[in-house]
PDB file of N, CA, C and O in Angstrom:
ATOM      1  N   MET A   1      -5.627 -51.723 -21.041  1.00  0.00           N
ATOM      2  CA  MET A   1      -7.020 -51.307 -21.080  1.00  0.00           C
ATOM      3  C   MET A   1      -7.739 -52.234 -22.055  1.00  0.00           C
ATOM      4  O   MET A   1      -7.218 -52.560 -23.122  1.00  0.00           O
ATOM      5  N   ASN A   2      -8.941 -52.652 -21.670  1.00  0.00           N
ATOM      6  CA  ASN A   2      -9.746 -53.484 -22.563  1.00  0.00           C
ATOM      7  C   ASN A   2     -11.216 -53.063 -22.462  1.00  0.00           C
ATOM      8  O   ASN A   2     -11.546 -52.120 -21.743  1.00  0.00           O
ATOM      9  N   LYS A   3     -12.091 -53.760 -23.181  1.00  0.00           N
ATOM     10  CA  LYS A   3     -13.511 -53.401 -23.191  1.00  0.00           C
ATOM     11  C   LYS A   3     -14.135 -53.499 -21.800  1.00  0.00           C
ATOM     12  O   LYS A   3     -14.987 -52.682 -21.450  1.00  0.00           O
ATOM     13  N   ASP A   4     -13.724 -54.486 -21.003  1.00  0.00           N
ATOM     14  CA  ASP A   4     -14.262 -54.617 -19.646  1.00  0.00           C
ATOM     15  C   ASP A   4     -13.886 -53.418 -18.785  1.00  0.00           C
ATOM     16  O   ASP A   4     -14.691 -52.951 -17.980  1.00  0.00           O
ATOM     17  N   ASP A   5     -12.662 -52.920 -18.955  1.00  0.00           N
ATOM     18  CA  ASP A   5     -12.230 -51.737 -18.211  1.00  0.00           C
ATOM     19  C   ASP A   5     -13.082 -50.523 -18.580  1.00  0.00           C
ATOM     20  O   ASP A   5     -13.510 -49.770 -17.706  1.00  0.00           O
ATOM     21  N   ILE A   6     -13.323 -50.339 -19.864  1.00  0.00           N
ATOM     22  CA  ILE A   6     -14.155 -49.211 -20.315  1.00  0.00           C
ATOM     23  C   ILE A   6     -15.582 -49.377 -19.819  1.00  0.00           C
ATOM     24  O   ILE A   6     -16.202 -48.405 -19.389  1.00  0.00           O
ATOM     25  N   TYR A   7     -16.107 -50.586 -19.871  1.00  0.00           N
ATOM     26  CA  TYR A   7     -17.462 -50.844 -19.379  1.00  0.00           C
ATOM     27  C   TYR A   7     -17.559 -50.465 -17.900  1.00  0.00           C
ATOM     28  O   TYR A   7     -18.539 -49.851 -17.480  1.00  0.00           O
ATOM     29  N   TYR A   8     -16.552 -50.828 -17.118  1.00  0.00           N
ATOM     30  CA  TYR A   8     -16.547 -50.480 -15.694  1.00  0.00           C
ATOM     31  C   TYR A   8     -16.519 -48.957 -15.516  1.00  0.00           C
ATOM     32  O   TYR A   8     -17.287 -48.413 -14.722  1.00  0.00           O
ATOM     33  N   LEU A   9     -15.646 -48.277 -16.244  1.00  0.00           N
ATOM     34  CA  LEU A   9     -15.566 -46.818 -16.122  1.00  0.00           C
ATOM     35  C   LEU A   9     -16.911 -46.167 -16.432  1.00  0.00           C
ATOM     36  O   LEU A   9     -17.323 -45.220 -15.762  1.00  0.00           O
ATOM     37  N   ILE A  10     -17.587 -46.684 -17.449  1.00  0.00           N
ATOM     38  CA  ILE A  10     -18.897 -46.138 -17.817  1.00  0.00           C
ATOM     39  C   ILE A  10     -19.929 -46.432 -16.738  1.00  0.00           C
ATOM     40  O   ILE A  10     -20.749 -45.572 -16.417  1.00  0.00           O
ATOM     41  N   SER A  11     -19.899 -47.629 -16.177  1.00  0.00           N
ATOM     42  CA  SER A  11     -20.902 -47.987 -15.161  1.00  0.00           C
ATOM     43  C   SER A  11     -20.761 -47.152 -13.889  1.00  0.00           C
ATOM     44  O   SER A  11     -21.753 -46.904 -13.204  1.00  0.00           O
ATOM     45  N   VAL A  12     -19.540 -46.716 -13.562  1.00  0.00           N
ATOM     46  CA  VAL A  12     -19.344 -45.864 -12.370  1.00  0.00           C
ATOM     47  C   VAL A  12     -19.193 -44.388 -12.754  1.00  0.00           C
ATOM     48  O   VAL A  12     -18.962 -43.537 -11.895  1.00  0.00           O
ATOM     49  N   LYS A  13     -19.325 -44.095 -14.047  1.00  0.00           N
ATOM     50  CA  LYS A  13     -19.246 -42.741 -14.602  1.00  0.00           C
ATOM     51  C   LYS A  13     -17.947 -42.032 -14.233  1.00  0.00           C
ATOM     52  O   LYS A  13     -17.949 -40.889 -13.775  1.00  0.00           O
ATOM     53  N   LYS A  14     -16.851 -42.731 -14.441  1.00  0.00           N
ATOM     54  CA  LYS A  14     -15.533 -42.170 -14.189  1.00  0.00           C
ATOM     55  C   LYS A  14     -14.962 -41.638 -15.503  1.00  0.00           C
ATOM     56  O   LYS A  14     -14.982 -42.325 -16.524  1.00  0.00           O
ATOM     57  N   THR A  15     -14.459 -40.417 -15.462  1.00  0.00           N
ATOM     58  CA  THR A  15     -13.859 -39.798 -16.634  1.00  0.00           C
ATOM     59  C   THR A  15     -12.564 -40.524 -17.007  1.00  0.00           C
ATOM     60  O   THR A  15     -11.811 -40.962 -16.137  1.00  0.00           O
ATOM     61  N   PHE A  16     -12.324 -40.642 -18.289  1.00  0.00           N
ATOM     62  CA  PHE A  16     -11.109 -41.276 -18.795  1.00  0.00           C
ATOM     63  C   PHE A  16     -10.513 -40.369 -19.858  1.00  0.00           C
ATOM     64  O   PHE A  16     -11.214 -39.933 -20.772  1.00  0.00           O
ATOM     65  N   GLU A  17      -9.215 -40.080 -19.740  1.00  0.00           N
ATOM     66  CA  GLU A  17      -8.531 -39.238 -20.709  1.00  0.00           C
ATOM     67  C   GLU A  17      -7.279 -39.938 -21.215  1.00  0.00           C
ATOM     68  O   GLU A  17      -6.632 -40.690 -20.486  1.00  0.00           O
ATOM     69  N   PHE A  18      -6.949 -39.678 -22.481  1.00  0.00           N
ATOM     70  CA  PHE A  18      -5.722 -40.220 -23.055  1.00  0.00           C
ATOM     71  C   PHE A  18      -5.294 -39.341 -24.228  1.00  0.00           C
ATOM     72  O   PHE A  18      -6.080 -38.550 -24.751  1.00  0.00           O
ATOM     73  N   SER A  19      -4.047 -39.494 -24.626  1.00  0.00           N
ATOM     74  CA  SER A  19      -3.511 -38.764 -25.775  1.00  0.00           C
ATOM     75  C   SER A  19      -3.230 -39.746 -26.902  1.00  0.00           C
ATOM     76  O   SER A  19      -2.821 -40.883 -26.666  1.00  0.00           O
ATOM     77  N   PHE A  20      -3.455 -39.293 -28.122  1.00  0.00           N
ATOM     78  CA  PHE A  20      -3.173 -40.102 -29.301  1.00  0.00           C
ATOM     79  C   PHE A  20      -2.693 -39.165 -30.396  1.00  0.00           C
ATOM     80  O   PHE A  20      -3.402 -38.234 -30.778  1.00  0.00           O
ATOM     81  N   ASN A  21      -1.492 -39.407 -30.898  1.00  0.00           N
ATOM     82  CA  ASN A  21      -0.891 -38.558 -31.938  1.00  0.00           C
ATOM     83  C   ASN A  21      -0.935 -37.070 -31.580  1.00  0.00           C
ATOM     84  O   ASN A  21      -1.218 -36.224 -32.428  1.00  0.00           O
ATOM     85  N   GLY A  22      -0.655 -36.771 -30.328  1.00  0.00           N
ATOM     86  CA  GLY A  22      -0.576 -35.383 -29.886  1.00  0.00           C
ATOM     87  C   GLY A  22      -1.906 -34.710 -29.605  1.00  0.00           C
ATOM     88  O   GLY A  22      -1.929 -33.518 -29.296  1.00  0.00           O
ATOM     89  N   LYS A  23      -3.011 -35.428 -29.700  1.00  0.00           N
ATOM     90  CA  LYS A  23      -4.335 -34.864 -29.418  1.00  0.00           C
ATOM     91  C   LYS A  23      -4.876 -35.517 -28.150  1.00  0.00           C
ATOM     92  O   LYS A  23      -4.644 -36.699 -27.897  1.00  0.00           O
ATOM     93  N   ASN A  24      -5.599 -34.731 -27.359  1.00  0.00           N
ATOM     94  CA  ASN A  24      -6.195 -35.238 -26.113  1.00  0.00           C
ATOM     95  C   ASN A  24      -7.641 -35.650 -26.359  1.00  0.00           C
ATOM     96  O   ASN A  24      -8.422 -34.920 -26.968  1.00  0.00           O
ATOM     97  N   TYR A  25      -7.972 -36.832 -25.870  1.00  0.00           N
ATOM     98  CA  TYR A  25      -9.323 -37.383 -25.991  1.00  0.00           C
ATOM     99  C   TYR A  25      -9.857 -37.670 -24.595  1.00  0.00           C
ATOM    100  O   TYR A  25      -9.090 -37.952 -23.674  1.00  0.00           O
ATOM    101  N   ASN A  26     -11.171 -37.598 -24.445  1.00  0.00           N
ATOM    102  CA  ASN A  26     -11.745 -37.958 -23.149  1.00  0.00           C
ATOM    103  C   ASN A  26     -13.113 -38.619 -23.301  1.00  0.00           C
ATOM    104  O   ASN A  26     -13.798 -38.512 -24.319  1.00  0.00           O
ATOM    105  N   LEU A  27     -13.458 -39.307 -22.221  1.00  0.00           N
ATOM    106  CA  LEU A  27     -14.732 -40.006 -22.090  1.00  0.00           C
ATOM    107  C   LEU A  27     -15.412 -39.390 -20.878  1.00  0.00           C
ATOM    108  O   LEU A  27     -14.928 -39.533 -19.755  1.00  0.00           O
ATOM    109  N   THR A  28     -16.531 -38.707 -21.095  1.00  0.00           N
ATOM    110  CA  THR A  28     -17.272 -38.065 -20.014  1.00  0.00           C
ATOM    111  C   THR A  28     -18.752 -38.440 -20.145  1.00  0.00           C
ATOM    112  O   THR A  28     -19.122 -39.252 -20.993  1.00  0.00           O
ATOM    113  N   TYR A  29     -19.572 -37.853 -19.315  1.00  0.00           N
ATOM    114  CA  TYR A  29     -20.989 -38.236 -19.236  1.00  0.00           C
ATOM    115  C   TYR A  29     -21.859 -37.002 -19.093  1.00  0.00           C
ATOM    116  O   TYR A  29     -21.399 -35.953 -18.641  1.00  0.00           O
ATOM    117  N   GLY A  30     -23.109 -37.134 -19.479  1.00  0.00           N
ATOM    118  CA  GLY A  30     -24.044 -36.038 -19.346  1.00  0.00           C
ATOM    119  C   GLY A  30     -25.473 -36.534 -19.400  1.00  0.00           C
ATOM    120  O   GLY A  30     -25.746 -37.724 -19.558  1.00  0.00           O
ATOM    121  N   THR A  31     -26.378 -35.572 -19.262  1.00  0.00           N
ATOM    122  CA  THR A  31     -27.808 -35.874 -19.292  1.00  0.00           C
ATOM    123  C   THR A  31     -28.499 -34.862 -20.196  1.00  0.00           C
ATOM    124  O   THR A  31     -28.294 -33.656 -20.060  1.00  0.00           O
ATOM    125  N   GLU A  32     -29.304 -35.350 -21.105  1.00  0.00           N
ATOM    126  CA  GLU A  32     -30.103 -34.503 -21.984  1.00  0.00           C
ATOM    127  C   GLU A  32     -31.173 -33.787 -21.156  1.00  0.00           C
ATOM    128  O   GLU A  32     -31.486 -34.228 -20.051  1.00  0.00           O
ATOM    129  N   PRO A  33     -31.739 -32.693 -21.668  1.00  0.00           N
ATOM    130  CA  PRO A  33     -32.812 -32.004 -20.950  1.00  0.00           C
ATOM    131  C   PRO A  33     -34.009 -32.903 -20.630  1.00  0.00           C
ATOM    132  O   PRO A  33     -34.718 -32.666 -19.651  1.00  0.00           O
ATOM    133  N   ASP A  34     -34.238 -33.938 -21.455  1.00  0.00           N
ATOM    134  CA  ASP A  34     -35.357 -34.845 -21.208  1.00  0.00           C
ATOM    135  C   ASP A  34     -35.019 -35.956 -20.218  1.00  0.00           C
ATOM    136  O   ASP A  34     -35.851 -36.821 -19.942  1.00  0.00           O
ATOM    137  N   GLY A  35     -33.774 -35.930 -19.676  1.00  0.00           N
ATOM    138  CA  GLY A  35     -33.367 -36.906 -18.669  1.00  0.00           C
ATOM    139  C   GLY A  35     -32.598 -38.097 -19.202  1.00  0.00           C
ATOM    140  O   GLY A  35     -32.138 -38.926 -18.417  1.00  0.00           O
ATOM    141  N   LYS A  36     -32.444 -38.206 -20.513  1.00  0.00           N
ATOM    142  CA  LYS A  36     -31.724 -39.335 -21.116  1.00  0.00           C
ATOM    143  C   LYS A  36     -30.219 -39.134 -20.919  1.00  0.00           C
ATOM    144  O   LYS A  36     -29.672 -38.088 -21.269  1.00  0.00           O
ATOM    145  N   GLU A  37     -29.562 -40.144 -20.356  1.00  0.00           N
ATOM    146  CA  GLU A  37     -28.120 -40.060 -20.097  1.00  0.00           C
ATOM    147  C   GLU A  37     -27.331 -40.456 -21.341  1.00  0.00           C
ATOM    148  O   GLU A  37     -27.776 -41.279 -22.141  1.00  0.00           O
ATOM    149  N   TYR A  38     -26.146 -39.852 -21.488  1.00  0.00           N
ATOM    150  CA  TYR A  38     -25.298 -40.170 -22.629  1.00  0.00           C
ATOM    151  C   TYR A  38     -23.829 -40.223 -22.212  1.00  0.00           C
ATOM    152  O   TYR A  38     -23.441 -39.728 -21.154  1.00  0.00           O
ATOM    153  N   ILE A  39     -23.033 -40.838 -23.077  1.00  0.00           N
ATOM    154  CA  ILE A  39     -21.588 -40.908 -22.941  1.00  0.00           C
ATOM    155  C   ILE A  39     -21.031 -39.973 -24.003  1.00  0.00           C
ATOM    156  O   ILE A  39     -21.409 -40.066 -25.171  1.00  0.00           O
ATOM    157  N   SER A  40     -20.145 -39.082 -23.612  1.00  0.00           N
ATOM    158  CA  SER A  40     -19.516 -38.185 -24.570  1.00  0.00           C
ATOM    159  C   SER A  40     -18.083 -38.648 -24.787  1.00  0.00           C
ATOM    160  O   SER A  40     -17.324 -38.808 -23.831  1.00  0.00           O
ATOM    161  N   PHE A  41     -17.715 -38.863 -26.049  1.00  0.00           N
ATOM    162  CA  PHE A  41     -16.375 -39.338 -26.358  1.00  0.00           C
ATOM    163  C   PHE A  41     -15.820 -38.596 -27.557  1.00  0.00           C
ATOM    164  O   PHE A  41     -16.518 -38.395 -28.551  1.00  0.00           O
ATOM    165  N   GLY A  42     -14.561 -38.188 -27.462  1.00  0.00           N
ATOM    166  CA  GLY A  42     -13.885 -37.550 -28.586  1.00  0.00           C
ATOM    167  C   GLY A  42     -12.796 -36.634 -28.099  1.00  0.00           C
ATOM    168  O   GLY A  42     -12.366 -36.704 -26.947  1.00  0.00           O
ATOM    169  N   GLU A  43     -12.349 -35.761 -29.003  1.00  0.00           N
ATOM    170  CA  GLU A  43     -11.338 -34.794 -28.602  1.00  0.00           C
ATOM    171  C   GLU A  43     -11.912 -33.927 -27.494  1.00  0.00           C
ATOM    172  O   GLU A  43     -13.111 -33.649 -27.454  1.00  0.00           O
ATOM    173  N   ARG A  44     -11.033 -33.508 -26.596  1.00  0.00           N
ATOM    174  CA  ARG A  44     -11.481 -32.744 -25.430  1.00  0.00           C
ATOM    175  C   ARG A  44     -12.367 -31.577 -25.855  1.00  0.00           C
ATOM    176  O   ARG A  44     -12.009 -30.813 -26.752  1.00  0.00           O
ATOM    177  N   TYR A  45     -13.512 -31.444 -25.214  1.00  0.00           N
ATOM    178  CA  TYR A  45     -14.515 -30.396 -25.419  1.00  0.00           C
ATOM    179  C   TYR A  45     -15.244 -30.498 -26.758  1.00  0.00           C
ATOM    180  O   TYR A  45     -16.005 -29.596 -27.107  1.00  0.00           O
ATOM    181  N   MET A  46     -15.029 -31.571 -27.514  1.00  0.00           N
ATOM    182  CA  MET A  46     -15.705 -31.718 -28.801  1.00  0.00           C
ATOM    183  C   MET A  46     -16.281 -33.123 -28.949  1.00  0.00           C
ATOM    184  O   MET A  46     -16.345 -33.644 -30.062  1.00  0.00           O
ATOM    185  N   GLY A  47     -16.688 -33.728 -27.877  1.00  0.00           N
ATOM    186  CA  GLY A  47     -17.138 -35.118 -27.901  1.00  0.00           C
ATOM    187  C   GLY A  47     -18.438 -35.344 -28.643  1.00  0.00           C
ATOM    188  O   GLY A  47     -19.271 -34.447 -28.779  1.00  0.00           O
ATOM    189  N   THR A  48     -18.585 -36.552 -29.111  1.00  0.00           N
ATOM    190  CA  THR A  48     -19.812 -37.020 -29.742  1.00  0.00           C
ATOM    191  C   THR A  48     -20.615 -37.780 -28.695  1.00  0.00           C
ATOM    192  O   THR A  48     -20.042 -38.477 -27.857  1.00  0.00           O
ATOM    193  N   LYS A  49     -21.919 -37.651 -28.738  1.00  0.00           N
ATOM    194  CA  LYS A  49     -22.780 -38.333 -27.766  1.00  0.00           C
ATOM    195  C   LYS A  49     -23.115 -39.746 -28.243  1.00  0.00           C
ATOM    196  O   LYS A  49     -23.475 -39.971 -29.398  1.00  0.00           O
ATOM    197  N   PHE A  50     -22.983 -40.683 -27.309  1.00  0.00           N
ATOM    198  CA  PHE A  50     -23.372 -42.069 -27.531  1.00  0.00           C
ATOM    199  C   PHE A  50     -24.324 -42.445 -26.406  1.00  0.00           C
ATOM    200  O   PHE A  50     -24.131 -42.020 -25.267  1.00  0.00           O
ATOM    201  N   TYR A  51     -25.340 -43.230 -26.705  1.00  0.00           N
ATOM    202  CA  TYR A  51     -26.375 -43.518 -25.718  1.00  0.00           C
ATOM    203  C   TYR A  51     -26.284 -44.910 -25.112  1.00  0.00           C
ATOM    204  O   TYR A  51     -27.151 -45.301 -24.330  1.00  0.00           O
ATOM    205  N   SER A  52     -25.245 -45.664 -25.463  1.00  0.00           N
ATOM    206  CA  SER A  52     -25.039 -46.980 -24.853  1.00  0.00           C
ATOM    207  C   SER A  52     -23.580 -47.394 -25.033  1.00  0.00           C
ATOM    208  O   SER A  52     -22.865 -46.848 -25.873  1.00  0.00           O
ATOM    209  N   PHE A  53     -23.157 -48.357 -24.240  1.00  0.00           N
ATOM    210  CA  PHE A  53     -21.814 -48.912 -24.355  1.00  0.00           C
ATOM    211  C   PHE A  53     -21.621 -49.525 -25.743  1.00  0.00           C
ATOM    212  O   PHE A  53     -20.582 -49.322 -26.372  1.00  0.00           O
ATOM    213  N   GLY A  54     -22.609 -50.267 -26.216  1.00  0.00           N
ATOM    214  CA  GLY A  54     -22.528 -50.902 -27.531  1.00  0.00           C
ATOM    215  C   GLY A  54     -22.365 -49.890 -28.656  1.00  0.00           C
ATOM    216  O   GLY A  54     -21.558 -50.089 -29.564  1.00  0.00           O
ATOM    217  N   GLU A  55     -23.124 -48.816 -28.595  1.00  0.00           N
ATOM    218  CA  GLU A  55     -23.015 -47.775 -29.613  1.00  0.00           C
ATOM    219  C   GLU A  55     -21.621 -47.153 -29.584  1.00  0.00           C
ATOM    220  O   GLU A  55     -21.026 -46.910 -30.634  1.00  0.00           O
ATOM    221  N   LEU A  56     -21.104 -46.899 -28.395  1.00  0.00           N
ATOM    222  CA  LEU A  56     -19.754 -46.356 -28.252  1.00  0.00           C
ATOM    223  C   LEU A  56     -18.732 -47.293 -28.888  1.00  0.00           C
ATOM    224  O   LEU A  56     -17.888 -46.852 -29.669  1.00  0.00           O
ATOM    225  N   MET A  57     -18.803 -48.571 -28.562  1.00  0.00           N
ATOM    226  CA  MET A  57     -17.830 -49.539 -29.076  1.00  0.00           C
ATOM    227  C   MET A  57     -17.931 -49.725 -30.591  1.00  0.00           C
ATOM    228  O   MET A  57     -16.921 -49.985 -31.245  1.00  0.00           O
ATOM    229  N   ASN A  58     -19.115 -49.599 -31.149  1.00  0.00           N
ATOM    230  CA  ASN A  58     -19.308 -49.837 -32.576  1.00  0.00           C
ATOM    231  C   ASN A  58     -19.107 -48.614 -33.465  1.00  0.00           C
ATOM    232  O   ASN A  58     -18.892 -48.752 -34.669  1.00  0.00           O
ATOM    233  N   LYS A  59     -19.177 -47.405 -32.874  1.00  0.00           N
ATOM    234  CA  LYS A  59     -19.132 -46.203 -33.708  1.00  0.00           C
ATOM    235  C   LYS A  59     -18.025 -45.208 -33.371  1.00  0.00           C
ATOM    236  O   LYS A  59     -17.629 -44.422 -34.231  1.00  0.00           O
ATOM    237  N   ALA A  60     -17.518 -45.225 -32.142  1.00  0.00           N
ATOM    238  CA  ALA A  60     -16.539 -44.214 -31.730  1.00  0.00           C
ATOM    239  C   ALA A  60     -15.223 -44.388 -32.474  1.00  0.00           C
ATOM    240  O   ALA A  60     -14.707 -45.497 -32.610  1.00  0.00           O
ATOM    241  N   LYS A  61     -14.695 -43.268 -32.953  1.00  0.00           N
ATOM    242  CA  LYS A  61     -13.437 -43.308 -33.696  1.00  0.00           C
ATOM    243  C   LYS A  61     -12.439 -42.324 -33.095  1.00  0.00           C
ATOM    244  O   LYS A  61     -12.797 -41.286 -32.538  1.00  0.00           O
ATOM    245  N   VAL A  62     -11.166 -42.704 -33.236  1.00  0.00           N
ATOM    246  CA  VAL A  62     -10.042 -41.843 -32.901  1.00  0.00           C
ATOM    247  C   VAL A  62      -9.268 -41.719 -34.204  1.00  0.00           C
ATOM    248  O   VAL A  62      -8.629 -42.667 -34.660  1.00  0.00           O
ATOM    249  N   GLU A  63      -9.339 -40.544 -34.788  1.00  0.00           N
ATOM    250  CA  GLU A  63      -8.830 -40.323 -36.139  1.00  0.00           C
ATOM    251  C   GLU A  63      -9.466 -41.354 -37.075  1.00  0.00           C
ATOM    252  O   GLU A  63     -10.691 -41.372 -37.195  1.00  0.00           O
ATOM    253  N   ASN A  64      -8.696 -42.202 -37.736  1.00  0.00           N
ATOM    254  CA  ASN A  64      -9.273 -43.181 -38.669  1.00  0.00           C
ATOM    255  C   ASN A  64      -9.415 -44.565 -38.073  1.00  0.00           C
ATOM    256  O   ASN A  64      -9.660 -45.529 -38.798  1.00  0.00           O
ATOM    257  N   TYR A  65      -9.265 -44.681 -36.755  1.00  0.00           N
ATOM    258  CA  TYR A  65      -9.311 -45.978 -36.083  1.00  0.00           C
ATOM    259  C   TYR A  65     -10.544 -46.060 -35.185  1.00  0.00           C
ATOM    260  O   TYR A  65     -10.961 -45.061 -34.600  1.00  0.00           O
ATOM    261  N   PHE A  66     -11.115 -47.243 -35.081  1.00  0.00           N
ATOM    262  CA  PHE A  66     -12.176 -47.433 -34.115  1.00  0.00           C
ATOM    263  C   PHE A  66     -11.567 -47.439 -32.722  1.00  0.00           C
ATOM    264  O   PHE A  66     -10.518 -48.047 -32.511  1.00  0.00           O
ATOM    265  N   PHE A  67     -12.203 -46.778 -31.778  1.00  0.00           N
ATOM    266  CA  PHE A  67     -11.740 -46.709 -30.395  1.00  0.00           C
ATOM    267  C   PHE A  67     -11.499 -48.101 -29.827  1.00  0.00           C
ATOM    268  O   PHE A  67     -10.503 -48.332 -29.141  1.00  0.00           O
ATOM    269  N   LYS A  68     -12.411 -49.029 -30.111  1.00  0.00           N
ATOM    270  CA  LYS A  68     -12.304 -50.387 -29.567  1.00  0.00           C
ATOM    271  C   LYS A  68     -11.029 -51.082 -30.027  1.00  0.00           C
ATOM    272  O   LYS A  68     -10.499 -51.935 -29.315  1.00  0.00           O
ATOM    273  N   ASP A  69     -10.530 -50.725 -31.215  1.00  0.00           N
ATOM    274  CA  ASP A  69      -9.313 -51.344 -31.732  1.00  0.00           C
ATOM    275  C   ASP A  69      -8.046 -50.763 -31.110  1.00  0.00           C
ATOM    276  O   ASP A  69      -6.979 -51.370 -31.201  1.00  0.00           O
ATOM    277  N   LEU A  70      -8.153 -49.607 -30.489  1.00  0.00           N
ATOM    278  CA  LEU A  70      -7.001 -48.961 -29.862  1.00  0.00           C
ATOM    279  C   LEU A  70      -6.878 -49.258 -28.379  1.00  0.00           C
ATOM    280  O   LEU A  70      -5.849 -48.955 -27.776  1.00  0.00           O
ATOM    281  N   LEU A  71      -7.901 -49.843 -27.781  1.00  0.00           N
ATOM    282  CA  LEU A  71      -7.929 -50.037 -26.330  1.00  0.00           C
ATOM    283  C   LEU A  71      -6.690 -50.735 -25.770  1.00  0.00           C
ATOM    284  O   LEU A  71      -6.157 -50.309 -24.746  1.00  0.00           O
ATOM    285  N   GLU A  72      -6.235 -51.778 -26.412  1.00  0.00           N
ATOM    286  CA  GLU A  72      -5.091 -52.541 -25.901  1.00  0.00           C
ATOM    287  C   GLU A  72      -3.833 -51.685 -25.831  1.00  0.00           C
ATOM    288  O   GLU A  72      -2.954 -51.956 -25.013  1.00  0.00           O
ATOM    289  N   SER A  73      -3.728 -50.671 -26.659  1.00  0.00           N
ATOM    290  CA  SER A  73      -2.516 -49.836 -26.662  1.00  0.00           C
ATOM    291  C   SER A  73      -2.609 -48.654 -25.704  1.00  0.00           C
ATOM    292  O   SER A  73      -1.641 -47.906 -25.564  1.00  0.00           O
ATOM    293  N   LEU A  74      -3.735 -48.470 -25.048  1.00  0.00           N
ATOM    294  CA  LEU A  74      -3.891 -47.335 -24.117  1.00  0.00           C
ATOM    295  C   LEU A  74      -3.459 -47.703 -22.717  1.00  0.00           C
ATOM    296  O   LEU A  74      -3.523 -46.870 -21.812  1.00  0.00           O
TER     297      LEU A  74
END
């Protein structure tokens, strides 16, 4: 898995799930009441909203690691 793979999943709005240290994480999508779309990423059912691919790559964390740094191991 790499950044291009994640970018593709986001562009087609495909859910992505993985486990890390016994915890389940997922990447899902939603729409705010005002119509603004977001990417939800984090532990299952507790995701943080990100409003762009760049924001996701620069801010998303899995425990103490940046998500982007873990991609190659997923």
